[in-house]
C-alpha positions as CSV (number, residue, x, y, z in Angstrom):
1,M,13.7,50.3,31.1
2,L,11.6,52.6,29.0
3,R,8.9,49.9,28.2
4,T,7.8,50.6,24.1
5,G,5.4,49.8,22.2
6,I,5.8,49.5,18.2
7,I,2.7,48.9,16.0
8,Q,3.3,47.7,12.7
9,H,0.1,47.4,10.5
10,F,-1.4,47.1,7.4
11,F,-4.4,49.7,6.2
12,S,-7.2,49.5,4.2
13,D,-9.4,52.5,3.1
14,D,-11.8,53.4,5.6
15,I,-10.6,55.6,8.4
16,A,-13.1,54.4,11.3
17,T,-11.6,51.0,10.8
18,N,-8.3,51.6,11.4
19,R,-8.4,54.4,14.4
20,S,-10.2,51.1,15.6
21,R,-7.6,48.5,15.2
22,N,-5.2,51.7,16.1
23,L,-6.9,51.9,19.2
24,A,-7.4,48.4,20.0
25,A,-3.6,47.9,20.2
26,I,-2.6,51.0,22.0
27,R,-5.0,49.6,24.4
28,Q,-3.1,46.5,24.6
29,L,0.2,47.2,24.6
30,A,-0.6,49.9,27.2
31,E,-2.3,46.2,29.3
32,D,1.3,45.3,28.9
33,G,3.2,48.1,30.1
34,A,3.9,50.1,27.8
35,K,5.2,53.6,28.4
36,L,5.6,55.1,24.8
37,V,3.4,53.6,22.0
38,V,4.7,54.8,18.7
39,L,2.5,54.1,15.4
40,S,4.0,54.7,11.2
41,E,3.2,57.1,9.0
42,L,-0.2,58.5,7.8
43,H,-1.7,55.3,10.1
44,D,-5.7,56.3,9.3
45,S,-5.5,55.9,6.0
46,L,-4.3,54.2,3.1
47,Y,-1.1,55.5,1.4
48,F,-2.9,57.9,-0.8
49,C,0.9,59.6,-2.3
50,Q,1.4,56.7,-4.3
51,T,-0.7,59.7,-7.3
52,E,-1.3,63.1,-7.9
53,N,-5.7,64.0,-6.5
54,V,-6.7,66.7,-5.0
55,D,-9.5,64.9,-3.8
56,N,-6.8,63.2,-1.4
57,F,-7.1,66.3,0.4
58,Q,-9.8,65.1,2.0
59,Y,-8.1,63.1,4.4
60,A,-6.3,66.4,5.6
61,E,-7.7,67.7,9.0
62,D,-7.5,70.9,11.1
63,A,-5.7,70.9,13.9
64,Y,-7.2,70.0,17.0
65,G,-9.6,68.3,14.7
66,S,-11.2,64.3,15.4
67,F,-7.7,63.1,15.0
68,Y,-6.3,65.2,17.6
69,D,-9.2,64.4,20.2
70,F,-9.6,60.1,19.5
71,Y,-5.6,60.1,19.6
72,G,-5.6,62.3,22.6
73,K,-8.4,60.5,24.4
74,A,-6.5,57.1,23.7
75,A,-3.5,58.5,25.0
76,R,-5.4,59.4,28.2
77,E,-7.3,56.7,28.5
78,C,-4.2,54.2,28.7
79,G,-1.5,56.1,30.5
80,V,0.8,56.5,27.5
81,V,2.8,58.5,25.4
82,L,1.2,58.3,22.1
83,V,3.3,59.0,18.9
84,A,0.9,59.7,16.2
85,S,0.8,60.8,12.6
86,S,-1.8,62.9,10.6
87,F,-2.8,64.5,7.4
88,E,-2.4,68.5,9.1
89,R,-4.1,71.0,7.0
90,R,-2.9,73.9,8.4
91,A,-5.2,77.0,6.0
92,P,-6.3,76.6,2.2
93,G,-3.9,75.4,0.2
94,L,-1.6,74.7,3.1
95,Y,-1.1,71.3,4.3
96,H,1.8,69.0,6.5
97,N,2.8,65.9,6.7
98,T,2.7,66.1,11.0
99,A,3.7,63.8,13.4
100,V,1.8,64.6,17.0
101,V,3.2,63.1,20.1
102,F,0.7,63.2,23.1
103,E,1.8,63.3,26.7
104,K,-0.2,60.4,28.8
105,D,-2.8,62.8,29.6
106,G,-4.0,63.3,26.6
107,T,-3.0,66.6,26.2
108,V,-0.7,67.3,23.2
109,A,2.2,67.1,24.2
110,G,4.4,68.6,21.0
111,R,4.5,68.5,17.0
112,Y,7.0,67.5,14.4
113,R,6.0,68.7,10.6
114,K,8.2,66.5,8.2
115,M,11.2,68.2,7.3
116,H,12.3,66.7,3.9
117,I,9.4,65.4,1.7
118,P,10.1,62.9,-1.6
119,D,8.8,63.3,-5.0
120,D,9.0,59.5,-6.6
121,P,7.2,57.4,-8.2
122,G,4.5,55.6,-5.6
123,F,5.9,59.1,-3.0
124,Y,4.2,62.0,-4.8
125,E,4.6,64.0,-1.5
126,K,5.3,67.4,-3.0
127,F,2.3,67.4,-4.0
128,Y,0.3,67.0,-0.8
129,F,2.7,68.4,2.0
130,T,5.1,71.6,2.4
131,P,7.7,71.4,3.8
132,G,8.2,72.0,8.2
133,D,9.2,75.4,9.2
134,M,9.5,74.1,13.4
135,G,13.0,72.9,12.8
136,F,14.4,70.1,14.3
137,H,13.3,70.8,18.0
138,P,12.8,67.5,20.5
139,I,9.4,67.1,22.2
140,D,9.9,67.0,25.7
141,T,7.4,64.4,27.6
142,S,7.1,62.2,30.5
143,A,9.3,59.3,28.1
144,G,11.8,61.4,28.1
145,R,13.2,63.6,25.5
146,L,11.6,62.5,22.2
147,G,14.0,62.9,19.1
148,V,10.5,62.6,17.0
149,L,11.0,62.6,12.4
150,V,9.7,62.0,9.7
151,C,9.9,58.3,7.4
152,W,11.8,60.6,4.2
153,D,13.9,62.4,7.4
154,Q,15.5,59.2,8.1
155,W,18.1,59.3,5.8
156,Y,20.1,62.5,6.0
157,P,22.5,62.3,9.0
158,E,21.9,66.2,9.9
159,A,17.9,66.2,11.2
160,A,19.3,63.1,13.2
161,R,22.3,65.3,14.7
162,L,20.5,68.3,15.2
163,M,17.5,66.5,17.5
164,A,20.9,65.2,19.5
165,L,22.4,68.2,19.6
166,D,18.9,69.9,20.6
167,G,19.4,66.7,24.1
168,A,17.2,63.8,22.9
169,D,16.9,60.8,24.5
170,M,16.1,58.8,21.3
171,L,15.1,59.6,17.8
172,I,11.5,57.8,16.6
173,Y,10.9,57.4,13.4
174,P,7.4,56.7,12.0
175,T,7.4,55.7,8.2
176,A,5.6,54.4,5.6
177,I,7.8,53.1,2.7
178,G,8.6,49.9,0.3
179,W,9.4,48.8,-2.7
180,N,7.7,48.6,-6.4
181,P,6.2,44.6,-6.4
182,D,7.8,45.1,-10.1
183,D,11.7,45.2,-8.5
184,A,13.9,42.0,-9.3
185,E,14.3,40.8,-5.6
186,D,18.5,41.8,-5.2
187,E,17.4,45.2,-5.5
188,K,14.3,45.0,-3.1
189,R,17.0,44.2,-0.7
190,R,19.4,46.4,-0.8
191,Q,17.0,49.0,-0.7
192,R,15.3,47.4,2.7
193,E,19.6,46.3,4.0
194,A,20.1,50.1,3.2
195,W,16.9,52.0,5.4
196,I,17.8,49.7,8.5
197,T,21.1,50.8,7.7
198,V,21.5,54.3,7.6
199,Q,19.1,54.6,10.6
200,R,21.7,51.7,12.3
201,G,24.5,54.7,11.9
202,H,22.2,57.5,13.5
203,A,22.0,55.2,16.4
204,V,25.7,54.4,16.6
205,A,26.8,58.1,15.4
206,N,24.5,60.2,18.3
207,G,25.0,57.2,20.6
208,L,21.1,57.5,20.8
209,P,18.2,54.8,21.1
210,V,16.6,54.4,17.6
211,I,12.8,53.3,16.8
212,S,11.6,53.0,13.7
213,V,7.7,52.2,13.0
214,N,6.9,51.1,9.0
215,R,3.5,49.7,7.3
216,V,3.5,46.4,5.7
217,G,1.2,44.4,2.8
218,F,0.9,46.2,-0.2
219,E,-1.5,48.8,-1.1
220,E,-2.5,49.3,-4.9
221,D,-1.6,52.4,-7.1
222,L,-4.9,53.6,-8.0
223,S,-4.3,55.5,-11.0
224,G,-2.3,52.5,-12.4
225,D,0.4,54.3,-13.3
226,T,2.7,52.1,-10.8
227,S,2.6,48.6,-9.8
228,G,1.6,50.2,-6.3
229,I,4.1,49.5,-3.5
230,D,4.6,46.2,-1.1
231,F,5.6,47.9,2.1
232,W,8.1,45.8,3.9
233,G,7.5,45.9,7.8
234,S,11.2,45.8,9.4
235,S,10.2,47.9,12.0
236,F,12.8,48.0,14.1
237,V,14.7,49.1,17.9
238,A,18.3,49.6,17.6
239,G,20.4,50.5,20.5
240,P,22.8,53.2,20.6
241,Q,25.5,51.2,19.6
242,G,23.2,50.1,16.5
243,E,22.2,47.2,18.3
244,F,19.1,45.5,17.2
245,L,16.7,45.4,20.2
246,Y,14.1,44.1,18.5
247,L,13.0,43.5,14.5
248,A,9.3,43.1,12.6
249,P,8.6,41.0,9.8
250,E,8.9,42.6,6.7
251,D,5.1,41.1,5.4
252,K,3.1,40.8,8.9
253,A,1.3,43.2,10.9
254,A,3.2,43.0,14.5
255,E,2.5,44.5,17.5
256,A,5.5,44.5,20.1
257,I,6.7,45.3,23.8
258,V,10.8,46.7,22.8
259,D,12.9,47.3,27.0
260,I,15.1,50.3,26.0
261,D,17.6,51.5,28.7
262,L,18.1,55.0,27.9
263,S,20.9,54.9,30.9
264,R,23.3,53.2,28.2
265,S,23.7,56.0,25.5
266,E,25.6,58.0,28.3
267,N,27.9,54.5,29.8
268,V,28.5,54.6,25.2
269,R,28.9,58.1,24.7
270,Q,31.8,57.7,27.6
271,W,33.4,54.9,25.0
272,W,32.7,56.8,22.1
273,P,33.2,60.3,22.7
274,F,32.1,60.8,19.5
275,L,30.4,64.5,20.6
276,R,33.6,65.7,21.8
277,D,35.9,64.9,19.4
278,R,33.3,67.0,16.2
279,R,35.8,69.7,14.9
280,I,32.6,72.2,14.9
281,D,36.0,75.2,13.8
282,A,35.5,73.2,10.1
283,Y,32.0,72.4,9.4
284,G,31.2,75.7,8.0
285,D,30.7,73.8,4.7
286,I,27.8,71.6,5.0
287,T,25.1,74.2,4.9
288,R,26.0,74.6,1.3
289,R,24.5,72.7,-1.6
290,F,27.7,71.4,-2.8
291,I,31.0,72.7,-2.6
292,K,33.1,71.6,-6.0
293,N,32.1,74.5,-8.5
């Protein structure tokens, strides 16, 4: 069993406070036996992408800056593999939304730069982030081979499949997603259920556990252009048949330990041999933008 820690938090505009709360949660989960701990997307700050504002580039950090020092030390102190999320300044004017995986000794096991970048009201990420250029490759750690993706990537079965085909033991999605408070209640439910369903589908289609960790709580749109975002929490872990192993509340902070039996993936893939039956000779058109002229 892989004891996995989930941290679903709300955040303030104070980076030091957010980091302190994250560290306290990592420590507690490690005391409870976690070997892998997963944080949500952009967990050091408010979700600044609600508006296009050059002042928000102040949140970005060069590789191996204070972000790496802080979370590398946390991983080493607690003896856990830690999946964290950074606003990476790669070069002047070049930034990425980057997941960083720390090994339990505090070293960097690997990174993944978010590939799919949204540009929707309240989610103006294309203003801030350059699409990733590291491909879809799992990161080897003492907790397993982690197929780390980020938020908007979770809607794309191609990303999940490529991670699976490259030997991922699990799929992990640090996330920041919610609804507009002005949306009708039935529309809110449809959005949340679609988000959960598509990721459970990745678990089923690839015979792998899925770990999805969202933030929670209302965050104001300081530009006043929208009514802000209610991040819907609902962090969850699904097994390789899409079964819920854990589901967090949609309106509260949550920290949880989830035991994941990685050996079940082999059994499920024997029962449901989707990888065996793929028609790889007939999928060439998948790389086209659209097939019908």
